[in-house]
PDB file of N, CA, C and O in Angstrom:
ATOM      1  N   MET A   1       0.580   5.877  21.403  1.00  0.00           N
ATOM      2  CA  MET A   1       1.350   6.038  19.977  1.00  0.00           C
ATOM      3  C   MET A   1       2.613   6.538  20.574  1.00  0.00           C
ATOM      4  O   MET A   1       2.943   7.586  20.020  1.00  0.00           O
ATOM      5  N   SER A   2       3.457   6.160  21.522  1.00  0.00           N
ATOM      6  CA  SER A   2       4.250   6.436  22.132  1.00  0.00           C
ATOM      7  C   SER A   2       5.665   5.454  21.361  1.00  0.00           C
ATOM      8  O   SER A   2       5.432   4.261  21.555  1.00  0.00           O
ATOM      9  N   GLY A   3       6.695   5.608  20.756  1.00  0.00           N
ATOM     10  CA  GLY A   3       7.739   4.857  20.364  1.00  0.00           C
ATOM     11  C   GLY A   3       7.091   4.815  18.002  1.00  0.00           C
ATOM     12  O   GLY A   3       7.690   4.227  17.102  1.00  0.00           O
ATOM     13  N   LYS A   4       6.004   5.528  17.902  1.00  0.00           N
ATOM     14  CA  LYS A   4       5.949   5.541  16.685  1.00  0.00           C
ATOM     15  C   LYS A   4       6.479   7.031  16.226  1.00  0.00           C
ATOM     16  O   LYS A   4       6.506   8.072  16.882  1.00  0.00           O
ATOM     17  N   ASN A   5       6.970   6.722  14.609  1.00  0.00           N
ATOM     18  CA  ASN A   5       7.763   8.100  14.072  1.00  0.00           C
ATOM     19  C   ASN A   5       7.049   8.960  13.486  1.00  0.00           C
ATOM     20  O   ASN A   5       6.050   8.578  14.094  1.00  0.00           O
ATOM     21  N   THR A   6       6.684   9.720  12.899  1.00  0.00           N
ATOM     22  CA  THR A   6       5.861  10.769  12.706  1.00  0.00           C
ATOM     23  C   THR A   6       5.416  10.087  11.058  1.00  0.00           C
ATOM     24  O   THR A   6       4.203  10.202  10.882  1.00  0.00           O
ATOM     25  N   LEU A   7       6.013   9.542  10.078  1.00  0.00           N
ATOM     26  CA  LEU A   7       5.395   9.182   9.004  1.00  0.00           C
ATOM     27  C   LEU A   7       4.352   7.788   9.140  1.00  0.00           C
ATOM     28  O   LEU A   7       3.528   7.417   8.304  1.00  0.00           O
ATOM     29  N   GLU A   8       4.719   7.059  10.668  1.00  0.00           N
ATOM     30  CA  GLU A   8       4.140   6.015  10.712  1.00  0.00           C
ATOM     31  C   GLU A   8       2.748   6.687  11.122  1.00  0.00           C
ATOM     32  O   GLU A   8       1.668   6.406  10.602  1.00  0.00           O
ATOM     33  N   LYS A   9       2.967   7.686  12.214  1.00  0.00           N
ATOM     34  CA  LYS A   9       1.566   8.526  12.467  1.00  0.00           C
ATOM     35  C   LYS A   9       0.628   9.289  11.189  1.00  0.00           C
ATOM     36  O   LYS A   9      -0.598   9.395  11.136  1.00  0.00           O
ATOM     37  N   ALA A  10       1.394   9.645  10.453  1.00  0.00           N
ATOM     38  CA  ALA A  10       0.429  10.216   9.185  1.00  0.00           C
ATOM     39  C   ALA A  10       0.305   9.208   8.167  1.00  0.00           C
ATOM     40  O   ALA A  10      -0.396   9.429   7.179  1.00  0.00           O
ATOM     41  N   LEU A  11       1.009   7.961   8.337  1.00  0.00           N
ATOM     42  CA  LEU A  11       0.335   6.721   7.361  1.00  0.00           C
ATOM     43  C   LEU A  11      -0.531   5.516   7.967  1.00  0.00           C
ATOM     44  O   LEU A  11      -0.989   4.633   7.242  1.00  0.00           O
ATOM     45  N   GLY A  12      -0.760   5.555   9.665  1.00  0.00           N
ATOM     46  CA  GLY A  12      -1.425   4.806  10.239  1.00  0.00           C
ATOM     47  C   GLY A  12      -2.749   4.267  10.010  1.00  0.00           C
ATOM     48  O   GLY A  12      -3.330   4.130   8.933  1.00  0.00           O
ATOM     49  N   CYS A  13      -3.131   3.989  11.146  1.00  0.00           N
ATOM     50  CA  CYS A  13      -4.593   3.379  10.538  1.00  0.00           C
ATOM     51  C   CYS A  13      -5.687   4.978  10.516  1.00  0.00           C
ATOM     52  O   CYS A  13      -6.687   5.041   9.800  1.00  0.00           O
ATOM     53  N   PHE A  14      -5.466   5.546  10.963  1.00  0.00           N
ATOM     54  CA  PHE A  14      -6.365   6.862  10.834  1.00  0.00           C
ATOM     55  C   PHE A  14      -6.421   7.051   9.304  1.00  0.00           C
ATOM     56  O   PHE A  14      -7.572   7.306   8.950  1.00  0.00           O
ATOM     57  N   ASN A  15      -5.557   7.007   8.311  1.00  0.00           N
ATOM     58  CA  ASN A  15      -5.945   7.234   7.253  1.00  0.00           C
ATOM     59  C   ASN A  15      -5.483   5.767   6.272  1.00  0.00           C
ATOM     60  O   ASN A  15      -4.754   5.625   5.291  1.00  0.00           O
ATOM     61  N   CYS A  16      -6.187   4.962   6.973  1.00  0.00           N
ATOM     62  CA  CYS A  16      -5.476   3.454   6.051  1.00  0.00           C
ATOM     63  C   CYS A  16      -7.161   3.082   5.961  1.00  0.00           C
ATOM     64  O   CYS A  16      -8.101   3.152   6.753  1.00  0.00           O
ATOM     65  N   GLY A  17      -6.985   2.647   4.536  1.00  0.00           N
ATOM     66  CA  GLY A  17      -8.716   1.944   3.702  1.00  0.00           C
ATOM     67  C   GLY A  17      -9.268   0.389   4.537  1.00  0.00           C
ATOM     68  O   GLY A  17     -10.168  -0.385   4.210  1.00  0.00           O
ATOM     69  N   ARG A  18      -8.790   0.369   5.126  1.00  0.00           N
ATOM     70  CA  ARG A  18      -8.415  -1.255   5.950  1.00  0.00           C
ATOM     71  C   ARG A  18      -9.328  -0.987   6.943  1.00  0.00           C
ATOM     72  O   ARG A  18     -10.304  -1.732   7.026  1.00  0.00           O
ATOM     73  N   ALA A  19      -9.159   0.289   8.017  1.00  0.00           N
ATOM     74  CA  ALA A  19      -9.718   0.360   8.877  1.00  0.00           C
ATOM     75  C   ALA A  19     -11.014   1.085   8.638  1.00  0.00           C
ATOM     76  O   ALA A  19     -11.216   2.173   8.099  1.00  0.00           O
ATOM     77  N   THR A  20     -12.099  -0.055   9.337  1.00  0.00           N
ATOM     78  CA  THR A  20     -13.489   0.284   9.207  1.00  0.00           C
ATOM     79  C   THR A  20     -14.341   0.976   9.929  1.00  0.00           C
ATOM     80  O   THR A  20     -14.539   0.428  11.013  1.00  0.00           O
ATOM     81  N   TYR A  21     -14.858   1.835   9.798  1.00  0.00           N
ATOM     82  CA  TYR A  21     -15.843   2.678  11.439  1.00  0.00           C
ATOM     83  C   TYR A  21     -16.678   1.784  11.609  1.00  0.00           C
ATOM     84  O   TYR A  21     -17.218   1.140  10.710  1.00  0.00           O
ATOM     85  N   ILE A  22     -16.902   1.639  13.089  1.00  0.00           N
ATOM     86  CA  ILE A  22     -17.753   0.873  13.633  1.00  0.00           C
ATOM     87  C   ILE A  22     -18.816   1.521  14.844  1.00  0.00           C
ATOM     88  O   ILE A  22     -19.466   0.960  15.726  1.00  0.00           O
ATOM     89  N   GLY A  23     -18.686   2.827  14.492  1.00  0.00           N
ATOM     90  CA  GLY A  23     -19.269   3.446  15.523  1.00  0.00           C
ATOM     91  C   GLY A  23     -18.363   3.712  16.611  1.00  0.00           C
ATOM     92  O   GLY A  23     -17.328   3.198  17.036  1.00  0.00           O
ATOM     93  N   ASP A  24     -19.227   4.861  16.972  1.00  0.00           N
ATOM     94  CA  ASP A  24     -18.686   5.175  18.760  1.00  0.00           C
ATOM     95  C   ASP A  24     -17.118   5.986  18.516  1.00  0.00           C
ATOM     96  O   ASP A  24     -16.418   6.053  19.526  1.00  0.00           O
ATOM     97  N   GLY A  25     -16.734   6.401  17.637  1.00  0.00           N
ATOM     98  CA  GLY A  25     -15.241   6.925  17.429  1.00  0.00           C
ATOM     99  C   GLY A  25     -14.326   5.433  17.267  1.00  0.00           C
ATOM    100  O   GLY A  25     -13.222   5.549  17.799  1.00  0.00           O
ATOM    101  N   GLY A  26     -14.498   4.459  16.820  1.00  0.00           N
ATOM    102  CA  GLY A  26     -13.653   2.976  16.698  1.00  0.00           C
ATOM    103  C   GLY A  26     -13.934   2.553  15.614  1.00  0.00           C
ATOM    104  O   GLY A  26     -15.060   2.504  15.118  1.00  0.00           O
ATOM    105  N   TYR A  27     -12.517   2.070  14.961  1.00  0.00           N
ATOM    106  CA  TYR A  27     -12.573   1.267  13.692  1.00  0.00           C
ATOM    107  C   TYR A  27     -11.354  -0.123  13.850  1.00  0.00           C
ATOM    108  O   TYR A  27     -10.248  -0.294  14.365  1.00  0.00           O
ATOM    109  N   MET A  28     -12.219  -0.808  13.167  1.00  0.00           N
ATOM    110  CA  MET A  28     -11.393  -1.662  12.988  1.00  0.00           C
ATOM    111  C   MET A  28     -10.639  -2.246  11.924  1.00  0.00           C
ATOM    112  O   MET A  28     -11.324  -2.189  10.903  1.00  0.00           O
ATOM    113  N   CYS A  29      -9.217  -2.935  11.648  1.00  0.00           N
ATOM    114  CA  CYS A  29      -9.113  -3.381  11.099  1.00  0.00           C
ATOM    115  C   CYS A  29      -9.501  -4.977  10.217  1.00  0.00           C
ATOM    116  O   CYS A  29      -9.426  -6.161  10.547  1.00  0.00           O
ATOM    117  N   ASP A  30      -9.890  -4.324   9.094  1.00  0.00           N
ATOM    118  CA  ASP A  30     -10.516  -5.524   8.250  1.00  0.00           C
ATOM    119  C   ASP A  30      -9.995  -6.699   8.062  1.00  0.00           C
ATOM    120  O   ASP A  30     -10.737  -7.647   7.804  1.00  0.00           O
ATOM    121  N   LYS A  31      -8.248  -6.902   8.180  1.00  0.00           N
ATOM    122  CA  LYS A  31      -7.473  -7.682   7.570  1.00  0.00           C
ATOM    123  C   LYS A  31      -7.319  -8.536   8.872  1.00  0.00           C
ATOM    124  O   LYS A  31      -7.596  -9.730   8.753  1.00  0.00           O
ATOM    125  N   TYR A  32      -6.834  -7.996  10.342  1.00  0.00           N
ATOM    126  CA  TYR A  32      -6.628  -8.690  11.487  1.00  0.00           C
ATOM    127  C   TYR A  32      -7.610  -8.705  12.398  1.00  0.00           C
ATOM    128  O   TYR A  32      -7.458  -9.524  13.305  1.00  0.00           O
ATOM    129  N   ASP A  33      -8.764  -7.907  12.429  1.00  0.00           N
ATOM    130  CA  ASP A  33     -10.255  -7.867  13.024  1.00  0.00           C
ATOM    131  C   ASP A  33      -9.968  -7.554  14.188  1.00  0.00           C
ATOM    132  O   ASP A  33     -10.638  -8.139  15.039  1.00  0.00           O
ATOM    133  N   LYS A  34      -8.976  -6.618  14.667  1.00  0.00           N
ATOM    134  CA  LYS A  34      -8.658  -5.976  15.822  1.00  0.00           C
ATOM    135  C   LYS A  34      -9.083  -4.545  15.351  1.00  0.00           C
ATOM    136  O   LYS A  34      -8.971  -3.933  14.289  1.00  0.00           O
ATOM    137  N   ILE A  35      -9.749  -4.195  16.885  1.00  0.00           N
ATOM    138  CA  ILE A  35     -10.079  -2.709  17.216  1.00  0.00           C
ATOM    139  C   ILE A  35      -8.748  -1.771  17.249  1.00  0.00           C
ATOM    140  O   ILE A  35      -8.090  -1.789  18.289  1.00  0.00           O
ATOM    141  N   VAL A  36      -8.386  -1.083  16.339  1.00  0.00           N
ATOM    142  CA  VAL A  36      -6.929  -0.395  15.973  1.00  0.00           C
ATOM    143  C   VAL A  36      -7.204   1.291  16.466  1.00  0.00           C
ATOM    144  O   VAL A  36      -6.196   1.986  16.593  1.00  0.00           O
ATOM    145  N   ILE A  37      -8.550   1.911  16.733  1.00  0.00           N
ATOM    146  CA  ILE A  37      -8.830   2.889  17.294  1.00  0.00           C
ATOM    147  C   ILE A  37      -9.571   2.745  17.734  1.00  0.00           C
ATOM    148  O   ILE A  37     -10.002   1.708  17.230  1.00  0.00           O
ATOM    149  N   ASP A  38     -10.827   3.322  19.135  1.00  0.00           N
ATOM    150  CA  ASP A  38     -11.690   3.377  19.910  1.00  0.00           C
ATOM    151  C   ASP A  38     -11.701   4.785  20.617  1.00  0.00           C
ATOM    152  O   ASP A  38     -10.713   5.359  21.074  1.00  0.00           O
ATOM    153  N   GLU A  39     -12.911   5.205  20.621  1.00  0.00           N
ATOM    154  CA  GLU A  39     -13.149   6.566  21.436  1.00  0.00           C
ATOM    155  C   GLU A  39     -12.011   7.873  20.400  1.00  0.00           C
ATOM    156  O   GLU A  39     -11.616   8.920  20.911  1.00  0.00           O
ATOM    157  N   TRP A  40     -11.683   7.449  18.923  1.00  0.00           N
ATOM    158  CA  TRP A  40     -11.118   8.394  18.513  1.00  0.00           C
ATOM    159  C   TRP A  40      -9.803   8.623  18.911  1.00  0.00           C
ATOM    160  O   TRP A  40      -9.195   9.648  18.604  1.00  0.00           O
ATOM    161  N   GLU A  41      -9.210   7.480  19.754  1.00  0.00           N
ATOM    162  CA  GLU A  41      -7.887   7.284  20.060  1.00  0.00           C
ATOM    163  C   GLU A  41      -6.939   6.041  19.684  1.00  0.00           C
ATOM    164  O   GLU A  41      -7.491   4.942  19.632  1.00  0.00           O
ATOM    165  N   ALA A  42      -5.794   6.104  19.461  1.00  0.00           N
ATOM    166  CA  ALA A  42      -5.213   4.692  18.841  1.00  0.00           C
ATOM    167  C   ALA A  42      -5.022   3.667  20.217  1.00  0.00           C
ATOM    168  O   ALA A  42      -4.836   4.063  21.368  1.00  0.00           O
ATOM    169  N   THR A  43      -5.099   2.566  19.865  1.00  0.00           N
ATOM    170  CA  THR A  43      -5.279   1.321  20.757  1.00  0.00           C
ATOM    171  C   THR A  43      -3.728   0.870  20.830  1.00  0.00           C
ATOM    172  O   THR A  43      -2.712   1.292  20.279  1.00  0.00           O
ATOM    173  N   ASP A  44      -3.987  -0.161  21.742  1.00  0.00           N
ATOM    174  CA  ASP A  44      -2.638  -1.196  21.634  1.00  0.00           C
ATOM    175  C   ASP A  44      -2.722  -1.729  20.219  1.00  0.00           C
ATOM    176  O   ASP A  44      -1.666  -1.857  19.599  1.00  0.00           O
ATOM    177  N   ASP A  45      -3.535  -1.958  19.813  1.00  0.00           N
ATOM    178  CA  ASP A  45      -3.326  -2.785  18.660  1.00  0.00           C
ATOM    179  C   ASP A  45      -3.176  -1.633  16.873  1.00  0.00           C
ATOM    180  O   ASP A  45      -3.293  -2.059  15.724  1.00  0.00           O
ATOM    181  N   PHE A  46      -2.974  -0.583  17.200  1.00  0.00           N
ATOM    182  CA  PHE A  46      -2.903   0.391  16.309  1.00  0.00           C
ATOM    183  C   PHE A  46      -1.514   0.332  15.643  1.00  0.00           C
ATOM    184  O   PHE A  46      -0.433   0.258  16.227  1.00  0.00           O
ATOM    185  N   MET A  47      -1.729   0.375  14.364  1.00  0.00           N
ATOM    186  CA  MET A  47      -0.546  -0.582  13.276  1.00  0.00           C
ATOM    187  C   MET A  47      -0.181  -1.657  13.629  1.00  0.00           C
ATOM    188  O   MET A  47       1.028  -1.884  13.589  1.00  0.00           O
ATOM    189  N   CYS A  48      -0.949  -2.519  14.020  1.00  0.00           N
ATOM    190  CA  CYS A  48      -0.766  -4.191  14.068  1.00  0.00           C
ATOM    191  C   CYS A  48       0.216  -4.566  12.966  1.00  0.00           C
ATOM    192  O   CYS A  48       1.218  -5.274  13.068  1.00  0.00           O
ATOM    193  N   CYS A  49      -0.370  -3.824  11.674  1.00  0.00           N
ATOM    194  CA  CYS A  49       0.586  -4.753  10.960  1.00  0.00           C
ATOM    195  C   CYS A  49       2.125  -3.833  10.758  1.00  0.00           C
ATOM    196  O   CYS A  49       2.951  -4.079   9.878  1.00  0.00           O
ATOM    197  N   ASP A  50       2.229  -2.934  11.618  1.00  0.00           N
ATOM    198  CA  ASP A  50       3.335  -2.134  10.881  1.00  0.00           C
ATOM    199  C   ASP A  50       3.517  -1.617   9.745  1.00  0.00           C
ATOM    200  O   ASP A  50       4.601  -1.437   9.188  1.00  0.00           O
ATOM    201  N   GLY A  51       2.468  -1.360   9.360  1.00  0.00           N
ATOM    202  CA  GLY A  51       2.439  -0.393   8.043  1.00  0.00           C
ATOM    203  C   GLY A  51       2.792  -1.538   6.504  1.00  0.00           C
ATOM    204  O   GLY A  51       2.952  -1.147   5.347  1.00  0.00           O
ATOM    205  N   LYS A  52       2.824  -2.821   6.950  1.00  0.00           N
ATOM    206  CA  LYS A  52       2.652  -3.323   6.111  1.00  0.00           C
ATOM    207  C   LYS A  52       2.236  -3.835   5.256  1.00  0.00           C
ATOM    208  O   LYS A  52       2.805  -4.423   4.336  1.00  0.00           O
ATOM    209  N   ASP A  53       0.564  -3.571   5.581  1.00  0.00           N
ATOM    210  CA  ASP A  53      -0.584  -4.033   4.809  1.00  0.00           C
ATOM    211  C   ASP A  53      -1.502  -2.466   4.592  1.00  0.00           C
ATOM    212  O   ASP A  53      -2.710  -2.420   4.362  1.00  0.00           O
ATOM    213  N   TYR A  54      -0.746  -1.470   4.707  1.00  0.00           N
ATOM    214  CA  TYR A  54      -1.006  -0.344   4.885  1.00  0.00           C
ATOM    215  C   TYR A  54      -2.149  -0.022   3.139  1.00  0.00           C
ATOM    216  O   TYR A  54      -1.868  -0.563   2.069  1.00  0.00           O
ATOM    217  N   LYS A  55      -2.884   0.569   3.260  1.00  0.00           N
ATOM    218  CA  LYS A  55      -4.017   0.044   2.224  1.00  0.00           C
ATOM    219  C   LYS A  55      -4.772   1.606   2.006  1.00  0.00           C
ATOM    220  O   LYS A  55      -5.629   2.038   2.776  1.00  0.00           O
ATOM    221  N   GLY A  56      -4.245   2.366   0.757  1.00  0.00           N
ATOM    222  CA  GLY A  56      -4.325   3.998   0.186  1.00  0.00           C
ATOM    223  C   GLY A  56      -5.600   4.206  -0.226  1.00  0.00           C
ATOM    224  O   GLY A  56      -6.454   3.320  -0.241  1.00  0.00           O
ATOM    225  N   ASP A  57      -5.764   5.256  -0.539  1.00  0.00           N
ATOM    226  CA  ASP A  57      -6.947   5.656  -1.895  1.00  0.00           C
ATOM    227  C   ASP A  57      -7.116   5.141  -3.243  1.00  0.00           C
ATOM    228  O   ASP A  57      -8.104   4.840  -3.913  1.00  0.00           O
ATOM    229  N   ASP A  58      -5.716   5.127  -3.468  1.00  0.00           N
ATOM    230  CA  ASP A  58      -5.000   4.756  -4.942  1.00  0.00           C
ATOM    231  C   ASP A  58      -5.866   3.204  -5.176  1.00  0.00           C
ATOM    232  O   ASP A  58      -5.656   2.525  -6.182  1.00  0.00           O
TER     233      ASP A  58
END
């Protein structure tokens, strides 16, 4: 996650409603069909939307 600021990390895929759990610590973005978290770690596709499509709990 180098290059990401603290706010992006806090609001990133780990807390986004678009990130769907697919098992074994993996999450897929339901908008871009990319694995954004794998084995509980951010992937190269983490924040693939740059936060523009972040979906909160509201």
